[in-house]
N, C-alpha and C positions, 0 to 999 in steps of 0.2 A: 790575332796572335795566334790563335790554334791552327788558321791555314797556314801562316808562316812556319811553324811549327811542323804541321804534315808534310809541306812541300821539302823541305830539309831532311825529315828524317826519310821519307820516299825515294830523294835522292841518292842517299848513303846507302840505303837498301841494294838499289839495284846497281847504284855506282860498282860495289860487290860484286854482283852478278857478271856486269860487263866485264870486270877483271877475268872473272875466270874465263870467258871466252877467249881472251888474248893470252892468256897464262894455257890455255891446251894448245894454240896456236905455234905457241913457242914449244911447247912438250913436244911437239909432232915433229918441229924442224926439220930433224934425220929421217922422219918415216918416208919412205919411198910412194910417193903419188897421195900424197895426202895434200888434199886441197881447202884452203882454210875458211873458217868461218868466219862471216862480219857480223859488224853488231849495229845497234843506232838505238839511241834513249830518244821518246817523245813526250809531249806531256796529255794525259788523259783524264778524263771528268768520272768526279767519283758519284756514281749512281745510286740513288739509293728510293726511301719514302719521300726525300723533299727532293725540290730545286737543287741539281748537280753545283752547285758554291763550288767546292773544293775540288783540287788538281791533282792527280800526284803523277810522277815522275815511274816509266817504263823501259826498262832494258829489253830488248829481243832481239834474237839471230834472224833477222829478215832472208838472208840469203845466203850460197855458199860461190867463192870466189873460182868459178871453174878456169884459171889462165891455167896453160900448163906449166908444169915446169919444165928447168931443162934435164936434159937427158946424159944419163953419166954412164960410161963406158965400163963394163964387167968382162967381157969376152965369155961369158959361160953363154951356152950353146940354150939355155932353156929359160935366160933373163930376156925380160921379152918389154917392149913400151908401144904404145901407139907412138906416132906421127900426126902431127895435127890434131884434129880435132874426131875426136871417138874416144867409145872405151868398149873393153872384155867383158861378155857377158860369164858368170860364173851363179854358182846356184846357191841362193845363203840356205839358213838353217830351218826357215820354214819350210820348204822346196821350190820359192817361187824364184823369180831372176831380178838380183841386183847387177852391178857394173863397177868394174874397176879402171885405170889407166896404164896401170904396171903390174907387172907379173913375177914373182920366180918363181918360176913352175917347177914343179916336183913331181914325178910320180910315185902313188903311197904301196905298200902293201898289198895289195889289191887289184894294181894296174890303173889306177883311174890317177886322173891328169888334176891336178890341185894347184891355185894360184898362194901366192905367199902368205896369204890371210887363213888359208886351210881351207877355202869353199874352192866345189871341183867346178872345172871350168867347162863351160856350155859350148857343146858342137852342132852338128846341122841335128840331130836329135836327141838332146841331152846331155847328160855330164860325158866326158869324151876319157875311154877307158884304152890303154895302149895295154897292147901285146908285149908278153917278155922281149926285150931289146938288147939291143950293143948301143945303141946309139939312138938319141930322139932330134930333130929336126925343127924347126918351125921356119914355116915360109912366111915371104912378107904378105900374103893373100889368110894366112893365119892357118893354112895348111900342116897339118904333121904327120910326118914322113917320117920312118922309121928303118932302120936296118935288122931284122930279125936275128935272133939268135942262129949263128954255124953260117950266117951268109957271107957273101963276099964283099969288100967295100963299098963297092959301087952296083948292088942292090938295094934299093931303096922303096918301100913298098907305104902308099897314102894311106891312114888310119882313117882320119877327121879332121875338120877343117873347124877352128875356133869362131865362134860366132861373137863378130864383130856388130860395134852397133853407132849409129849416132843420133841420141831421140833429141826432140825438141829441147833447147836450154829450157824452157819455159816450163819445161814437162818435168824435168831434174830436181832431185830434193836428195841430201846427203842424210843418210841413217844414223844410227847412234854406234852403228860396226866402223863406220868410215865408210863405207863405200855405195853407190849413187843408187836411185829406186826413182823409179815414176812416179808421180804424184796420182796417176790414175789407177798405178796398177796393172796396170797391161805390158804384157814384154813387149820390149822394142822390136823392132822391126831388123831384120840385118840389112849393114852397108858394105857392098863389094868396095866402096870409096874408101874404107878404111883401110889402113895399113901399120903394119909392126915393124920393127927392129930388133933382129936379135940380135944378143950381145948387150944391151942394155936395160936400165932399169931409171923410168921417172924422177926427182928427186922432190921434194915438197916444194909448194911456191908460195913458202911463208917467208916472209920480208922480216929478219930479224931486228933489224936498226927501227923498220916500223913498228913493230908489236913493242917493242919493249920504250919507245914513245906514247905510243897508247897507253903503258901501261901505268908511266911515271906523271902523263897527264891525269889517268882517271885516280892519281892516288892522292895529286895533289885535288882534282875535285873534290876526294871523300873528307880531305882535311879542311875545307869549306864548308862543305854541308855542316862538320860536327861543331864545326865555327857557329856557325847559324843555329843548329840547335842550344848551344850554350848561350847566344845571345838571347835566342829566345826563352830561355830558362831567365838570362838575370831580367829581362825586360816583365817578366810576369812577376817577379819576386818584388822588383819598383814600386810595379801598379798595385800587389797587396799591401806594400808597406803606405802610400798613397791613401788607398782607401780607409785603411786603418786609420790615419790620421785626422780624416775629415768624419 
């Protein structure tokens, strides 16, 4: 009886955690460049001082769906997105590198080029610094060109080049800040084959219908687990009454 109750209890608990994963995906359906989290459930033995005769349910997020989202045209010169496979390198708060698929770029008050999430965009030798300018253009290969203050419309100077990478998908992991990190902690190598398109942003790859279907299915499973726990309670009370009679 206790095994039956234990499976139902852990199933309900982990079911609620699985719902949080899908709810987070739905909450980021309008977040540019968001890549949805996957979730799965599996049975795990309970280890202890004796033989693991019990099992419990465990929900986990085994991976991230790295499928590219669709490109949305904005017409803004500093809105850029990766076409095909690849990522834009940015400097995370700890000083290391992380990677994003899209960026609504802007130049802050200190001249640092930043992605839409506030992280500094990495260039050939570190974060990209942009001198005072009238116009900034981003090339297909990530080249940053500017028209300096007082210069004519045809005078463009190359400042730096955005670091574009294409790490092995097996070495990629999404961090809590939503950007991508390498599992081994080492910076990915620049890849000249990765291309950008200016005037576009990449939309989230979340499928609203699929996520809602999963949330509803998990809600039904949660109700089933609760019913199982109530059944276990009723069976336990019935057994206690039988023992009292005997």
